[in-house]
TORTILO-842215 format. One record per residue: residue in one letter; x, y, z of N, C-alpha, C, O in turn. Coordinates in steps of 0.2 Angstrom, whole numbers, plus 5000, padded with zeros to 4 digits. Example, Ala and Ser with C-alpha at 12.3 -4.5 7.8 and 13.67 -1.06 7.14 Angstrom:
2
A506649725039506249785039506649845039507149835042 S506449895035506849955036506450005039506750065040 
//
This chain:
704
M461446354869461946404865462146464870461646484874 S462746474870462946524875462746594873462546604868 A462846644878462546714877463046744872462746784868 T463646734872464146764867463946754860463846794856 P463846684858463646674851462946704849462846724843 R462546704854461846734853461946804851461646834846 R462346844855462446914854462746924847462646974843 A463246874845463646884839463146874833463246904828 R462646834834462146834828461746894827461546904821 W461746944831461447004830461847054828461647114825 L462547044828463047094827463047114819463047174818 V462947064815462947074808462447124805462547174802 P461747104807461247144805461247214808461047264805 V461447224814461547284817462047334814461947384812 L462647304812463147334808462847354801463047414799 L462547314798462247324791461847384792461847434788 V461347384796460847444797461247504799461147554796 A461747504803462147564805462547594799462547654798 V462847544795463147564789462747604784462847654781 W462147574783461647604778461447664781461247714777 L461247674787461047734790461547794789461447844788 G462247774790462747814788462847834781462947894780 V462747784777462647804770462147854768462247904764 G461547844771460947884770461147954772460948004769 G461447964778461548024781462048064777461948124776 V462548034775463148064771462948074764463048134761 L462648024760462648024753461848044751461748054745 G461448034756460748044754460548114750460248114746 P460948174753460748234750460948234742460748284739 Y461348194740461548194733460948174728461048194722 A460448144731459848134727459548204724459148204719 G459648254728459448324726459948364723459848424722 R460548334722461148384719461348364712461848394709 L461048314709461248294702461148354697461548354692 G460648394699460648454694461248494694461348534689 E461648494699462248534699462748514693463148554691 V462748444692463248424687462848404680463148374676 A462148424680461848404674461848454669461948514671 T461748444662461748494657461148474653461048414651 N460748524651460148524646460348554640459848564636 D460948564638461248584632461248524627461648484627 Q460748524622460648464618461248454613461448404611 A461648514612462248504608462748464611463248434608 A462748454618463248404621463048334620463448294622 F462448324617462248254616462248234608461848184607 L462548264604462548244597462948184595463348164599 P462748154590463048094588463848104587463948154584 R464248064589464948074589465248084582465648124580 S464948044577465348044570464848074565465048064559 A464348114567463948144562464248204559464648234562 E464048224553464248274549464048344553464448384553 S463448344556463348404560463748414566463848474568 T464048364569464448364574465148394572465448434576 E465348374566465948404563465848484562466348514563 V465248504560465148574559465248614566465448664566 V464948584571465048614578465748624579465948684582 A466148574578466848584579467148644575467548684577 A467048634568467248684564467048754565467448804563 Q466448764568466148834569466648874574466648934574 R466948834578467348874584467848914581468048964584 A468148894575468648934572468349004569468749054568 F467749014568467449074565467149124570466849174568 R467249104577467049154581467449144588467649094589 Q467449204591467949204597467549164603467849134607 K466849174603466549144609465949104606465649124601 E465749054610465149014608464549054611464649094616 T464049054607463449094609462749054609462748994606 L462349074613461649044613461149094611460949144615 P460849094605460449144603459749154606459449104607 A459549214608458849224610458549274605458849324603 I458049254602457649294597457149334599456649304602 V457149394599456649444601456149454595456349474590 V455549444597454949454591454449504594454149494599 W454449564590453949614591453349604587453449604580 T452749604589452149614585451749674588451849694593 A451249694583450849744586450449724591450149664591 G450349764597449949744603449449694602448949704598 G449449634605448949584604449149534598449749524597 E448649514595448749474589449049504583448749564581 A449549484580449849514574449449484568449849454563 G448849484567448449454562448449504556448749554555 A447949494552447849524545447749604546447849644542 G447349614552447149684553447649724557447549784559 A448249694559448749734563449049784560449149784554 P449249844563449549894560450249874558450549834560 V450549914553451149904550451749924555451649974559 M452249884556452749894561453349934559453849944563 E453349964553453949994550454150054554454750064555 D453650084557453850144561454150124568454250174572 R454150064570454450034576455150014575455449994580 L455450014569456049984568456650024572457049994575 A456550094572457050134575457050114583457550104586 D456450114586456450094593456650024594457050014599 A456549974590456849904591457549904590457849874594 D457849944586458549954585458849974592459449954594 K458550034595458850054601458850004606459250004610 A458249964607458149914612458749864611459049844616 L458849844605459349794603460049824605460549784608 A460249884604460849914606460949914613461449904616 L460349924617460449924624460549854627460949844631 L460249804623460349734625461049714624461349664627 A461449744619462149724617462549734623463049704624 R462349784628462749794634462549754640462849764645 D462049704639461949664645462449614646462849594642 R462549604653463149564655463049494653463549454653 G462449474650462449404648462549394641462549344638 A462549454637462649454630463349434628463849444632 S463449404622464049384619464049384612463749354608 G464449434609464549444602464049494600463749534604 A464049504593463649554590462949544590462649494588 V462549594592461749594592461549614585461849664582 S461049574582460849594575460449654575460249674580 P460449684569459949744569459249724568459149664567 A458749764570458049744569457949734562458149764557 L457549674561457349654554456549654554456249624558 L456349694549455549694547455349634543455749614538 S454849604545454549544541454349574534454149634534 E454249524529454049544523453349574523453149614519 D452949544527452249574528452149634532451649664533 G452749654535452749724538452349714545452249764548 R452249654547451849644554452249634560451949624565 A452849614559453349594564454049614563454249624558 I454349614569455049634569455449584573455149554578 E456049564571456449514575457149544576457349584572 G457449524581458149534582458449484586458149444590 V459149464585459449414588459949434593460349474591 V459949414599460349434605460749374606460549324610 P461449364604461849304606462049314614462249364616 L461849254617462049254625462649204626462749164622 R462949214632463449164634463149094635462549094638 P463349044633463048974634463148954641462848904643 D463548984645463748954651463348994657463548994663 L462749024655462449064660462149024666462049054671 G461948964664461648924669461048954673460548964669 D461048954679460548984683460349064681459849084683 D460849094678460749164677460449174670460249224668 L460249114667459949124660459249154661459049204657 A458849134666458149154666458149234668457749274665 P458549254673458649324674458849364668458549424667 T459249344664459549374658458949384653458849434650 L458549334652457949334648457449384650457149414646 D457349384657456949434660457149504658456749554657 R457849514659458049584657457949604649457849654648 I458049554645457949564638457249574637457149624633 R456849544640456049554639455949624641455549664638 A456149644647456049714650456249764645455949814644 A456849764642457149814638456749814631456649864629 A456549754629456149754622455549784623455249804618 E455249774629454549804630454549874630453949904631 R455149914630455149984629454950004622454750064621 V454849964617454649984611453849994611453549944613 P453550054611452850064612452450024607452550014601 G451850004610451349984605451449914603451149894598 T451849874606452049804604451949754609452049774615 T451949694607451949634611452649604610452849594604 V452949584615453649554615453649474617453249454622 Q453949434612454049364614454749344613455049374609 L454949294616455649274616455649204613455349154616 A456049194607456049124604456849104604457249144607 G456949054600457649034599457948984605457548974609 P458548964604458848914608458848934615458748894620 A458948994617459049024624458349014627458348994633 A457849034624457149034627456948954628456648944633 T457048914623456948844623457248814629457048774633 R457948834630458348804636458048824642458048784647 A457748884643457448914649456848874650456748854656 D456448864645455848824646455948754649455648724653 L456548724646456748654648456948654655456748604659 A457348704657457548714664456948714669456948684674 D456448754667455748754671455448684671455248664676 A455448654665455148584665455448534670455148494673 F456148544670456548494674456648514681456948484685 A456348574683456348594690456048544695456248554700 G455548504692455248464697455548394697455348354701 I456148384694456548324694456748304701456648244703 D457048344705457348334711456748324717456848284721 G456248364716455748364721455048334720454848274722 L454748364715454048334713454048264711453648224713 L454448244706454448184703454648124709454248074709 L455148144713455248094718454648084723454548034725 A454348144725453848144729453248104727452948064730 V453048114720452548074717452648004717452247964718 A453247984715453447914714453447884721453147824721 L453647914726453747884733453047874736452847824739 A452647924735451947924737451547874734451147834737 T451547864727451247814724451447744726450947704727 V452047734727452347664729452047654736451847594737 L452047704740451847694747451147674748450947624751 V450747704744449947684744449847614741449447574744 I450247594736450147524733450347474739450047424740 L450947494742451247444747450747434753450647384755 L450447494755449947494760449347444759449147404763 L449147454752448547404750448747334750448347294751 V449447324747449647254747449747224753449547164754 Y450047254758450247224764449747234770449747194775 R449347284769448847304774449247314781448947294786 S449847334781450247354787450547414785450647444780 V450847444791451147514791451847504790452247544787 L452147464794452847464795453247444789453747474787 L453047384786453447354781453447404775454047414772 P452947434773452947474767453447534768453847554764 L453447564775453947614776454647584776455147624774 V454747524778455447494778455647494770456247504769 I455247464766455347454759455547524756456047534752 I455147574757455247644754455947664757456247694753 F456047664763456647684766457247654762457747684761 S457247584761457747544758457847574751458447574749 A457347594747457347614740457647684740458047704736 V457547724745457747794746458547794747458947824744 L458747744752459447734753459847714747460347734745 A459547664743459847644736459947704732460447714728 L459347744731459447804727459947854729460247884725 G460047864736460547914738461247894736461647934734 L461347824737461947794735462147804728462647824726 A461647784724461647784716461847864714462247874710 C461447904717461547974715462248004717462548044713 A462447984722463148004725463647974720464148014718 I463647914718464047884713464047914706464547934703 V463447924704463347964697463648034698463948054693 Y463448064703463748134704464448134703464748184700 A464848094707465548084706465748074699466248104697 L465448024696465648014689465548074684465948084680 A464948104685464848164681465248224682465548254678 D465448234689465948284691466648274688466948324687 H466848214687467448204684467448194676467948174673 G466848204673466748204666466748134663466848124657 L466648084667466548014665465947994662465847954657 V465348034664464748024661464448094660464548134664 R463948094656463548164655462848144658462548094656 V462548194661461948184664461448244662461648304663 D460848234659460448284658459748274662459748224666 G459248314662458648304666458348244664458048214669 Q458348214658458048154656458348094660458048054663 V458948094659459348034662459248044670459147984673 Q459248104673459148114680458448084682458448054687 G457948104678457348074680457248004680456947974684 I457547974674457447904673457847864679457647814681 L458447894681458747864686458347854693458347804696 S458047904694457647904701457047854700456947814705 I456747854695456147814694456447734693456147694696 L456947724690457247654689457447634696457247574697 V457747674700458047644706457447634711457447584714 I456947684712456447674716455947614714455847574718 G455847604707455447544705455847484706455447434708 A456447474704456847414705456847394712456747334714 A457147444716457247424723456547404726456547354731 T456047434725455347414728455147344725454947304729 D455247334719455147264716455547204719455247154721 Y456147214720456547164723456347154730456347104733 A456247214734456047204741455347174741455247134746 L454847184737454247144737454347074737454047034740 L454847054732454946984731455246944737455146894739 L455746984739456146954745455646954751455746904755 S455347004753454847004759454346954758454046924763 A454046944752453546884751453846824753453446784756 R454446804751454746744752454846734760454846684763 H455046794763455146794770454546784774454546744779 R453946804771453346794774453146724774452846694778 E453346694768453146614767453546574773453246534776 E454146594774454546564778454346564785454346524789 L454146634787453846644794453146604795453046574800 A452746604789452146564790452246484790451846454793 A452846464788452946394788453246374795453346314797 G453346424800453546414807454246424808454546414813 A454646454803455346474804455446524809455046574809 D455946524813456146584817456446644813456546634807 R456546694816456746754812457346744808457446774803 F457846704811458546694808458446644802458646664796 A458046594803457946544798457546574792457546564786 A457046624794456546654789457046694784456846694778 V457446734787457846774783458346734778458446744772 R458646684781459046634777458746604772458946604766 G458146584773457746544768457546594763457546574757 A457346654764457146704759457746724755457646724749 L458346734758458946744754459146684749459246694743 R459046624752459246564749458746554743458946534737 G458146574744457646554739457646614733457446594728 F457846674735457746724729458346764727458346804723 W458946754731459546794729459746784722459946824718 G459746714720459946704713459446734708459746764703 A458846734709458346764704458446834704458446874699 I458546874710458646944710459246964707459247014703 V459846924708460446944705460346934697460646974693 A460046884695460046864688459546924685459746944679 S459046944688458546994686458947054685458947094680 A459347074690459747144690460247134684460347184681 A460547074683461047074678460747084671461047114667 T460147054670459847074663459747144662459847164657 V459447174667459347254667459947294666460047334661 A460447274670461047314670461447304663461647344660 L461447234661461847224655461447254649461747274644 G460747254649460347284644460547354644460547384638 L460547384649460747464649461447474647461547524643 L461947434649462647444647462647434639463147454636 A462247394636462247384629462147454626462347464620 L461847504629461747574626462447604625462447654622 L462947584628463647604627463847604620464347634617 L463547554616463647544609463347604605463447604599 S462947644608462547694604463047744602463547764605 D462947784597463347844595463047904597463347964596 L462447904601462147964604462347964611462347914615 T462648024613462948034620462448024625462647994630 N461848044624461348034630461147964631461047944636 N461147924625461047854626461647814630461547774634 R462247834628462847804631462847824639463047794643 A462547884640462547914647462047874651462247854657 L461447854648460947814652461247744654461047724659 G461647714650461847654651462247644658461947604662 P462847674659463147664665462747694671462747664676 V462447754670462047784675461447734678461347724684 G461147704673460547654675460847594678460547564683 A461447564675461747504678461947524685461847474690 V462247584687462447604694461747594698461847574704 G461247624696460647624699460347554701460147544707 I460347514696460147444697460647414702460347374707 G461247424702461747384706461547414714461647374718 C461447474715461347504721460647474724460547464730 A460147464719459547434722459547364724459347344729 V459947324720460147254723460547254729460347214734 L461047294730461447294736460947314742461047284747 S460547364741460147384747459647324749459547314754 T459347294743458847234744459147174748458847144752 L459847164746460147104749460547114755460747064758 T460547174757460947184764460547224769460347194774 F460347284767459947324772459247294774459047284779 L458847274769458247244770458247184774457847174779 P458647134772458647074776458847084784458547054788 A459347134784459547154791458947184795458847164801 V458547224792457947254796457447194797457147194802 L457347154792456847104793457047054799456547034802 L457647044799457847004805457747034811457547004816 L457947094812457847134818457147144820456947134826 L456647154815455947164817455547094817455147094821 G455847044814455446974814454746984812454647024807 R454246954815453546964813453247034814452747054811 G453647074818453447144819453447184813453147234813 A453847154808453847194801453147204798453047254794 Y452747154800452047154797451547194801450947194800 W451747224806451347264811450947314807451247344803 P450247324808449847294814449547224812449247194816 S449647204805449447134804449947084805450447104807 R449747024805450246964806450346934799450046944794 A450946904799451146874793450746814791450746764794 P450246824786449746774784450046704782450646704779 A449746654783449946594781449946574774450346544771 G449446604770449346584763449546634759449846614753 G449546704760449746754755449146774752448746734749 A449046844752448446874749448346854741448846854738 G447746844739447646834732447746764730447746754724 H447946714734448146644732447446614729447546574724 G446846634731446246604728446246624721446046584717 V446346684719446346704713446846674708446646644703 W447446664711447946634707447846554706448046524702 R447446524711447346454710446846444705446846394701 R446346494704445846494698446246504692446046464687 V446746544691447146554685447546494684447546474678 A447846464689448246404688447746344685447946304681 A447146344688446746294686446546304678446446254675 L446446364676446246374669446846354665446746324660 V447446374667448046354663448146284663448346254657 D447946244668448046174668447546134664447646084661 R446946164664446346134661446346144653446246094649 A446646204651446646214643447246254642447146314640 P447846234642448446274641448446294634448646354633 R448346254629448346274622447846334621448046384617 R447246324623446746384622447046444625446946494622 V447246444631447546504635448046534631448046594630 W448646494629449146534626448946554619449246604616 A448546524615448246544609447946614609448046654605 V447446614614447046684615447546734617447546794614 A448046724621448546774623448946794617449146854617 L449146744613449546764608449146804603449446854600 V448546794601448146834597448046904599448146954595 V447946914606447946974609448547014607448547074605 L449146984609449847024608449947034600450247084599 L449746984596449846994589449447054586449647094582 A448847064589448447114587448747184588448647224584 G448947184594449347254596449947264592450047314590 A450347204591450947214587450847234580451347264577 A450247224577450147234570450147314569450347334563 F450047354574450147424573450747454575450847514574 A451247414577451947434579452247474573452547524575 P452247454567452547494562452247564561452547604557 T451647574564451447644563451647694568451547754567 L452047674572452347724577452947764574453447734572 A452847824573453347864569453847894574453747924579 S454447874573455047894577455447944574456047934574 K455147994571455448044567455648104571455848154568 G455548104578455748164582455148194584454548194580 T455148234589454548274591454748354589455248384591 P454248384585454348454584454348494590454048474595 L454548554589454548604595453948614598453848614604 D453348614594452748634597452448574601451948574604 E452748514600452548454604453048434609452948384613 T453648474610454148454615453848454622454048414626 F453448514623453148524630452448504630452048514625 V452248464635451548444635451048504637450448494637 N451348554640450948614642451148674637451548664633 D450848724638451048784634451648814637451748844642 A452148814632452848844634452848914630452748914624 P453148964633453249034630453649024624453549064619 S454148984624454648984618454248954612454448974606 V453848904613453448874608452948924605452948934598 A452648964609452149014606452549064602452349094597 A453149084605453549134601453849114595453849144590 Q454049044594454249014588453649014583453849024577 Q453049004585452549004581452349074578452249074572 T452449124582452349194580452949204575452749234569 L453549184576454049204571453949164565454049194559 G453649104565453549064559452949094555452949084548 R452549134558451949164554452249224550451849244545 H452749254552452949314548453649314545453849354541 F454049264547454749254544454749184541454349144542 P455249174536455349114534455449064540455649074545 G455249004538455148954544455748944548455748934554 G456348944544457048934548457348994550457948994552 S456949054550457249114552457549114559457149084564 G458149144560458349144567458749074569459049074574 N458649024565458948954566459248924560458948874557 P459748964557459948944551460348874550460548844555 T460348844544460748784543461448814542461548864537 V461948784545462648814544463048764540463048704540 I463348804535463748764530464548784531464648844531 I464948744531465648754531465948724525465848674523 A466348774521466648744515467248784513467448834517 D467648764508468248794506468048864503467648874499 A468548914505468348984503468448994495468049034493 D468848954492468948964485468348934481468248944475 R467848904484467248874481466648914484466048884483 L466748974487466149004490465549014485464949004487 Q465749044479465149064475464749004472464149004472 E465148944471464848884469464348854475463848834474 V464648864481464248844487463648884487463048854489 L463648944487463148994487462548974482461948974483 A462848964476462348954470462048884471461448884470 A462348834473462048774475461548774480461048744480 S461748814486461248814491460648854489460048824491 R460748914486460148944484459648914479459048924479 N459948864475459548824470459248764473458948724469 T459448754479459148694482458448704485458248754488 E457948664483457248674485457148674492457448624496 G456848724495456748724502457148774505457148794511 V457648804502458148854505457848924503457848944497 A457748964508457549034506458049084504457949124500 S458649074508459249124506459849094509459849044513 A460449114506461049094509461549144508461549174503 A461949154513462449214513463049194517463049154522 G463649214515464249204519464249244525463949294526 V464549224531464549254537465249294538465749264537 G465149354540465749404540466049394547465849354551 A466549444548466849444555466449464560466549444566 S465849494559465449514564465049454567464649464572 G465049404563464649344565463949344562463549304564 R463849394558463149404554463249384547463749404544 P462749354544462749354536462749414533462549464535 G463149414527463149474523463849504523464249504528 G464049544518464649584518465249534516465049474513 A465849554517466349504515466449454520466449464526 P466449384518466449334522467149324526467649344523 L467149304532467749284536468049224533467649174533 V468649224532469049164529469549144535469949184537 V469449084537469849054543470148984540469848944539 D470848984540471148924537470848904531470848844529 G470748944526470448934520469748904519469548884514 R469448914525468748894525468248954527468449004530 V467648944524467149004526466548964529466348904528 R466149014532465448984534464949024531464949084529 V464448984529463849004525463248984529463148934532 D462749034531462149024534461549024529461449064525 A461248964529460648954524459948954528459948924533 T459549004526458849004530458348964526458348974520 L458048914529457548874526456848904525456748944530 T456448884521455848904520455348874525454848904527 S455448814527455048784532455348784539455948804540 A454948774544455148774551455748724552455748674549 A456248744556456848714557456748644560457148594559 D456148634563456048564567455548524563455348474566 G455348544557454848504553455148454549455748454548 D454648414546454848354542455148384535455648354533 E454848434533455048464527455748494527456148494522 A455948524533456648544534457148484534457648494531 L456948434537457348374536457548354529458048334527 R456948354525457048334518457548384514457948374510 T457448454516457848504513458548494515459048504511 V458748474521459448464523459748404519460348414517 A459348354518459548294514459748324507460248304504 R459248364504459348384497459948434497460348434492 L460048474502460648524503461248484503461748504500 R461348434507461948394507462148364501462648364498 T461648334497461748304491461948354486462448344482 S461648414486461948474481462648494483463048504478 L462748504489463448534491463948484491464548494489 H463848414492464348364492464548354484465048324483 A464148374480464248374473464648424470464848424464 V464748484474465148534472465948514472466148504477 P466248514466466948494466467448534471467448594470 G467848504475468348544479468048584484468448614488 A467348584486467148624491467248594498467248634503 N467248524498467248494505466748524510466948534516 A466148534507465648564511465348514516465248454515 L465248544522464848514528464248544530464248614530 V463748514531463048544533462848524540462848474542 G462748584544462648574551462048614553461648644549 G462048634559461448674562460948634565461048574565 Y460448664568459948624572459548574568459548514570 T459348594562458948544558459448484556459248424556 A460048494554460548444552460648404558460748344557 Q460748434564460848394570460248344571460348284573 R459648374570459048324571459048274566458848214567 Y459248284560459248234554459748184556459648124555 D460348204558460848154560460648114566460848054567 T460348144571460048104577459548054575459647994577 L459148064570458648014568459047954564458847904566 R459447974560459847924556460247884561460247814561 T460547914566460947874571460547834576460747774577 A459947854577459447814581459247754578459247704581 E459147754571458947704567459547654567459447584568 R460147674567460747634567460847594574461047544574 D460747634579460747614586460347554587460447504590 R459647564585459147514586459347444582459347394585 T459647454576459847394572460447354576460447294576 L460847394579461447364583461247334590461447284591 I460947384594460847364601460347314602460347274607 V459747314598459247264600459447194600459347164605 P459847174594460047104595460547084600460547034603 V460947134602461447134607461047124614461247074618 V460547164615460147154622459847084622459847054627 L459547064616459246994616459746944618459546894621 A460246944615460846894616461046894623461146844626 V461146954626461346954633460846924637460946884642 I460246944636459646914641459646844640459546804644 L459646814633459646744632460146704636460046654638 L460746734636461346704639461246704647461346644650 V460946754650460846754657460246704659460346664664 L459746704655459246654656459446584655459246534659 T459946564650460146504649460546474655460546424658 V460946524658461346504664460946494670461046444674 L460446534671460046534677459546474677459546434682 L459246454671458746404670459046334668458646284668 R459646334666460046274663459646244658459546184658 S459346284653458946254648459046304642459346354642 L458846274636458946324630458246344627458146394625 L457746294627457146304625456746354629456446404626 T456646344635456346394639456546464639456146514638 P457246474639457546544638457246574631457146634631 V457346534626457146564619456346584620456146634617 L455946544623455246554623455146624627454746664625 L455546634633455446694637455646754633455246804633 V456246754630456446804626455946824620455746884619 A455646774617455246784611454546814614454246864611 T454346794620453746824623453746894625453346934624 V454346914628454446984630454547024624454347084624 A454847004619454947044613454247054609454147104607 L453847004609453147014607452747064611452447104608 N452847054617452547104622452747174620452347224620 F453447184619453647254617453347274610453147334610 L453247234605452947254599452247274600451947314597 A451847234604451147244606451147314609450647354608 T451547324614451547394617451647454612451347504613 L452147444608452247494603451647504599451447564597 G451347454597450747464593450147494596449847544593 V450047484603449547514606449747584608449347634607 S450447594609450647664610450547714604450447764604 A450647684598450547714592449847744591449747804589 L449347704593448647724593448547774598448247824597 V448747764604448647814610448947884608448647934609 F449647874606449947944605449647984600449548044601 R449447954595449147994589448448014591448248074590 H448047964593447347984594447048004600446548034601 V447447994606447348024612447748084614447448134616 F448348074614448848124616448948174611449248234612 G448848164604448948204599449648214597449848264594 F450148164598450848174596450848144589450548094587 S451248184585451348164578451948114577451948084572 G452348114582452848064582453248064589453048094594 T453748024589454048014596454748034595455048034589 D455148044600455848054600456147994598455947944599 P456748004593457047944591457247894596457347834594 S457447914602457647874607457147834610457347784614 V456547854610455947824614455947744612455847704617 P455847724606455847654605456447614608456347554610 L457047634607457547604610457547604618457647544621 Y457447654621457347654628456747604630456847564635 G456247614627455647564628455847494627455647454632 F456247484622456447414621456847384627456747334630 V457347424629457847404634457447394641457547344644 F457047444642456647434649456147384649456147344653 L455747374643455247324643455547254643455247214646 V456047244638456247174638456647154644456547104646 A457047204646457447184652457047174658457047124662 L456547224659456147224665455547164664455347134669 G455347154658454847104657455147034658454846984661 V455847024657456146964658456246954666456246894668 D456247004669456247004677455746964680455846914683 Y455146974678454546944680454546864678454346824682 N454746854672454846784670455346744674455346684675 I455946784675456446754679456146734686456246674688 F455846774689455546764696455046704696455046664700 L454646704690454146654690454446584688454346534691 M454946584683455246524681455746494685455846434686 S456046534689456546504694456146474700456346424702 R455546494701455146464706454846404703454746354707 V454646404697454346344693454846294693454746234694 R455446314692456046254692456146224698456246164699 E456146274704456246244710455646194712455846144715 E455046214711454446174712454446104708454246054710 S454646114702454646054697455146004699455045944698 L455746024702456245974704455945934710456145874711 L455445964713455145924719454445884717454345834719 H454145914712453445894711453245874704452745854702 G453745884699453645874692453445934689453245984692 V453545934682453446004678452746024679452646084680 R452245984678451546004678451346044685451146094685 E451546004690451346034697451846094698451646134702 G452446094696452846144697452646214694452646264696 V452346204687452046264684451446294688451446354689 L451046244691450446274694450646304701450446354703 R451146264705451346294711451746354710451646404714 G452146364705452546424704452046484703452146534705 L451546474699451046524697450646544703450546604704 V450446494707450046514713450446554718450246604721 T451046534719451446564725451746634723451846674727 T451946644716452246704714451746754711451846814710 G451146724709450646764706450446834709450546884706 G450346834715450146894719450646944720450647004718 V451246924722451846964723452146994716452247054716 I452146954711452446974705451947024702452147074699 T451247014702450847064700450847134704450847184701 S450947124710451047184714451647224712451647284712 A452247184711452847214709452747254702452947304701 G452347214697452247244691451847314692451947364688 V451347314696450947374697451347424700451247484698 V451747414705452247464708452647494702452747554702 L452947444698453447474693453047514688453347564686 A452447494686452147534681451947604684451947654681 A451647604690451547664693452147714694452047774694 T452647684696453247724697453447754690453647814690 F453447714685453647744678453147794676453347844673 A452547784678451947834676452047894679451847954677 A452447904685452547964688453048014684453048074685 L453347984679453748024675453248074671453548124669 G452648064671452148104667452048174671451748214668 V452348174677452248244680452748294678452648354679 I453248274674453748314671453448334664453348284660 P453248394662452948414656453348414650453348464646 L453548354648453948344642453748284639453648234642 A453648294632453348234628453748174629453548114629 F454448184628454948124629454748084635454648024634 L454748114641454648074647453948054647453747994650 A453448084645452748064644452648004640452347954642 Q453047994634453047944630453347884633453147824633 I453947894636454247834640453847814646453747754647 A453547854649453047834655452547794652452347744656 F452147814647451647764645451847704642451547644644 I452447704638452647634635452847594641452647534640 V453247614645453447564651452947544655452847484657 A452447594657451947574662451447524659451247474662 F451247544653450747494649451047434648450747374649 G451747434645452047374643452147324649452147264649 V452347354655452447314661451747284663451747224665 L451247314663450647294665450347234660450147184662 L450547244654450347194649450747134650450447074649 D451347144651451847084653451647044659451546984659 T451447084664451247054671450647014670450546964673 L450147044667449447014667449346964662448946924662 V449646974656449546924650450146884649450046824649 V450746904648451346864646451546824652451546764651 R451646854658451946814664451346764667451446714669 S450746794667450146754670449846704666449646654669 L449846714659449446664655449946634650449946574649 L450246674646450546654640451146604642451146544639 V451646624646452146584648451946524652452246464650 P451546524657451346464661451046414656451146354656 A450546444652450246394647450646364642450546304641 L451146394640451646364635452046314638452146254636 V452346324644452746274648452246214650452546164649 R451646234652451246174654451046134648451046074648 D450946164642450846124636451446084633451346034631 I451946114634452546084631452846024636453045974634 G452746034642452845984647453645984649453946034648 P453845924651454545924653455045944647455645964649 R454845934641455245954635455446034635455946054632 A455046074639455246144640455846154642456146204641 W456146104646456846114650457346084646457946074648 W457246074639457746044635458346094634458246154634 P458946064634459145994634459245964641459345904642 G459146004646459145974653458445944654458045944650 R458445904660457845864661457645874669458145874673 L457045894671456845894678456545834680456245824686 G456445784675456145724677455445724674455145784674 R455145664673454445664670453945674676454045664682 D453345704674452845714678452545644680452445604675 P452345634686452045564688451345554684450945604684 G451345504680450745484676450645524670450145524666 E451245564668451145604662451745584657451845624652 A452045524657452545514653452345514646452845534642 D451745494644451545494637451045554635450745544630 D451045604640450545654638450745704633451145744635 A450645694627450845734622450545804622449945804624 P450845854620450545924620449945924616449545964618 S449945884611449345894606448645874609448145894606 T448745834615448045814618447745864622447245854625 R448145924624447945964629447546024626447646044620 G447046054630446746114628446246104623445946154620 
//
């Protein structure tokens, strides 16, 4: 071969590496800039067609500016318990402080007068703030606290939506740095243990970081142009998803590359063999995850719809990096990629997987029966997982100042104080609406809202409509408040000609719960159908794809059952966010099918050469170690979400991490191979891979 063709063979990998290094240099910083286009305003993620969303739109006619309320709570120094002094003589000082706060540059609208609680032990005042304060919110709240602390002999706390948003911003502050650092460090440690080499783990990590930088740049551009909405949750899941998926794909590709090197191939043949052997499985795997995520576009919840395309972009970038940058580097490094160790001939852990394969071969029916019983036992508890939402005092996994302030507020004022239920109705039916509201069980008070933006006095009429604020007796984020909203809607919808709409925080939570239930009913079968279609095309069979989908669905139910027990009895959660089961389903089913795709595509490849029985055993032995490593990496990566102190992310972290491990160690290692071994060649119906030698009449009923 002439020198020119030899040099040309190196040109493509060198160009690919150069292009990716350029991408990393230019777009890499966007991994830390998504916060610039993210919003943690939960009002931006309401169900599109819900009644509470209509109220948000209707409210704009009743005030010149949108506001973000901060509730100042004064109690007598220290605990405002039974022995605390009466606060009535502090009312004048509190009013002066509130008047001073009205002139704060962050304030927007009329500041409420100081209000004494019925027990005389606490004072509250509402300071409406501009909703667009962004990074200025925390300094504004600091100024509010400083002014409120001028009331002598009192302890000041800040509650309400503004304080909650500030605490959320603090919680998400670790998204760009801490979360990514923990995830990458975790993955690096696992890879070092798996490969016992230094260079390849660093290459895989770098490949994943490049994929994340590209994904974040694309998502940044989409969010900046208003095509998707991004909040801290979506931002965190994107980082974890890309790092986990890119690492998994890289593990599988590099394992096949190592096999080719061990078989004596040169560096070019080894990379070609690795790509030829796994590119189809990797693309099919990525397609199941991406299409499963895109099914979230069917959701009526904006944050669900945002995660769909954002996650799909991340998966696409992970695949692109794995199939271009990583092979180019492996080609350039050759066996040096495994320095300081050498590419082993057998593959770590093959002895363990030969014993597992022998067990599956010896008693397949017994193996799948035991695995099935274990999964069914876990699934039996799935109905006990309450997806009714997370109350404010469980939103943060650590102590948040806004939660403590809200608890103080609830001890001295009606549960819904400072967070009213908002009613929009026709002005000529105001009295009937007020009467119906006040007569509804769970409503403490109801009054029309005047031109000042406060309840009481002559109500403001806009286009023949009025606004009524109803204060509930129970906490606005509690189950009883949800039931009160349902009763209130029933009462008000029955008022003739009122055309009443019920909104506000509690109604938004109620509508989100109902919408999440509808989304699960719609999206779950769509995801299953999409995955079944991808598997059918990849495996050219109908029975095996049905078995795979059924097993990963059962794994999901078992995971939910275990999660229900752990959340209640270990973590102390009374419920989960309504989106948690749907997110868990999409991730676990799509990612769970991933490992079965990698296993069964190798089983099919081996079965074409050696028959189904030997194909199952060879496929299990050759992929067992690397797929288990990939599962551990993905579980550990998602577990890193636990460093962000929010219940939603902690719940997602546990469900996905535990579910991936359960799928990797039980479903993919035991249940699926044993089922296929027991069914034999008929598992590939209606296609045929040929009969196993000497097994033409080996009926499944004689095994195990």
